[in-house]
C-alpha positions as CSV (number, residue, x, y, z in Angstrom):
1,X,116.8,100.6,76.3
2,X,113.5,98.8,77.0
3,X,113.2,96.1,79.6
4,X,110.0,94.0,79.5
5,X,108.9,92.8,83.0
6,X,105.8,91.1,84.4
7,X,103.9,94.4,84.9
8,X,104.8,96.1,81.6
9,X,107.8,97.9,80.3
10,X,110.7,99.9,81.8
11,X,112.0,102.5,79.4
12,X,115.5,103.9,80.1
13,X,117.2,106.9,78.6
14,X,120.6,108.3,79.8
15,X,118.8,110.7,82.1
16,X,115.4,109.2,83.0
17,X,113.3,106.1,83.7
18,X,109.7,105.6,82.6
19,X,107.5,102.7,83.6
20,X,104.5,101.8,81.5
21,X,102.0,99.4,83.1
22,X,100.4,97.0,80.7
23,X,97.2,96.2,82.7
24,X,96.2,99.8,83.4
25,X,98.0,101.8,80.7
26,X,99.3,104.0,83.5
27,X,102.9,105.0,84.1
28,X,105.5,106.5,86.2
29,X,108.5,108.7,85.5
30,X,111.7,109.8,87.3
31,X,115.0,111.4,86.6
32,X,118.0,109.1,87.0
33,X,119.4,111.4,89.8
34,X,116.3,110.7,91.9
35,X,116.7,106.9,91.9
36,X,118.0,104.6,94.6
37,X,118.3,100.8,94.4
38,X,117.4,98.3,97.1
39,X,119.2,95.2,95.8
40,X,118.0,92.6,98.3
41,X,114.3,93.5,97.6
42,X,114.9,93.9,93.8
43,X,113.4,97.4,94.3
44,X,113.9,100.7,92.5
45,X,112.9,103.7,94.6
46,X,112.4,107.2,93.2
47,X,112.3,110.2,95.4
48,X,111.8,113.6,93.8
49,X,110.6,115.5,96.9
50,X,106.8,115.5,96.8
51,X,106.6,112.6,94.4
52,X,107.8,109.2,95.6
53,X,107.4,105.7,94.2
54,X,108.9,102.1,94.5
55,X,108.9,99.4,91.9
56,X,109.8,95.8,92.3
57,X,111.5,94.2,89.2
58,X,111.3,90.5,88.4
59,X,115.0,89.6,88.7
60,X,118.4,90.7,89.8
61,X,119.5,90.7,86.1
62,X,116.9,93.4,85.4
63,X,118.1,95.5,88.3
64,X,121.7,95.1,87.2
65,X,120.8,96.1,83.6
66,X,119.0,99.3,84.9
67,X,122.0,100.2,87.2
68,X,124.4,99.7,84.3
69,X,122.4,101.8,81.9
70,X,122.7,104.7,84.4
71,X,126.3,104.0,85.2
72,X,125.6,102.9,88.7
73,X,127.7,99.9,89.7
74,X,126.1,96.9,91.3
75,X,127.5,95.9,94.7
76,X,127.9,92.1,94.8
77,X,127.3,90.5,98.2
78,X,129.0,87.3,99.3
């Protein structure tokens, strides 16, 4: 699955996430098991020990789509 967002593309496979930045051509990578989601901040956080990164997505819909692709349910808040 590919999700376009304001900074580039988020590429998802069943086991990993890749982020490709349009402006710089750079990118980031993480295994799905290393991901955490901060819903209120629309943030994906990857922590693989010595490598850590955070990425803010554009919308809650994008965050939900990423969670669903990895089989991680979204917790709805009242």
